[in-house]
Every structure is written in structure tokens, then in C-alpha cells.
C-alpha positions, 0 to 999 in steps of 0.5 A, spaced: 868 465 730 870 472 727 877 475 726 878 483 727 880 487 721 887 487 724 887 479 722 887 477 730 882 472 732 879 475 739 878 471 745 870 470 746 866 470 752 859 467 752 855 468 758 848 465 758 842 467 762 834 466 763 831 470 757 827 474 763 833 476 766 836 480 759 836 487 762 838 486 769 844 481 766 846 486 761 846 492 766 851 487 771 855 486 765 856 493 763 857 496 770 862 490 771 866 492 765 866 499 767 869 498 774 874 494 771 875 499 765 875 493 760 873 495 753 870 489 749 871 489 741 864 487 741 858 485 745 852 482 742 846 478 745 841 473 742 836 469 744 836 462 744 829 458 746 828 461 753 835 463 754 839 470 752 846 469 750 851 474 750 858 474 746 863 479 748 870 479 744 876 481 747 883 483 745 886 481 751 886 474 754 886 476 762 880 480 761 876 475 757 878 470 762 876 475 768 869 477 765 868 469 764 870 468 771 865 473 774 859 471 770 860 464 770 861 464 762 865 460 757 871 463 754 873 460 747 880 461 746 882 462 739 885 456 735 882 452 742 
């Protein structure tokens, strides 16, 4: 897990989807973030076999938790 320039460790949300759904999933996540006015510090994606894995980093735990819940993701809590 990376830390930000200010030294704080971010709340990371990991969302996995089928590789074929990458564009649709990315659009859905972006729209959801816009509607809720959440701005992650980072939004990355990587492919792992037949899956696409999105990793979003948030400063605020409630935003990360809400995002994880909305997309059946996994919240990785700093130090946890």
C-alpha cells in the first residue's frame, strides 16, 4: 500500500470485474463518484488473468466504505 506525500496512508478500495466488462465498469464507477462528489486520490486498473482489478485510494474512510459497498468491492483499511 502506498502512502501519500503528506505521510497519510490511504483507504484503498479494490473492485474486481470480468476483463470484458472493463469499459462498462470504469464508466459506472466514474459516474457513481461524480454523483456522490467523491474524488479519489488515485484510480488505477490492472488486468489479472481474466479479471480487471480497479484500485481507488481515498483520504476519507466513509467515502471508501461507500464505494466498496456500491460495487461489491473490498475495503483495505490502513494498518488493518
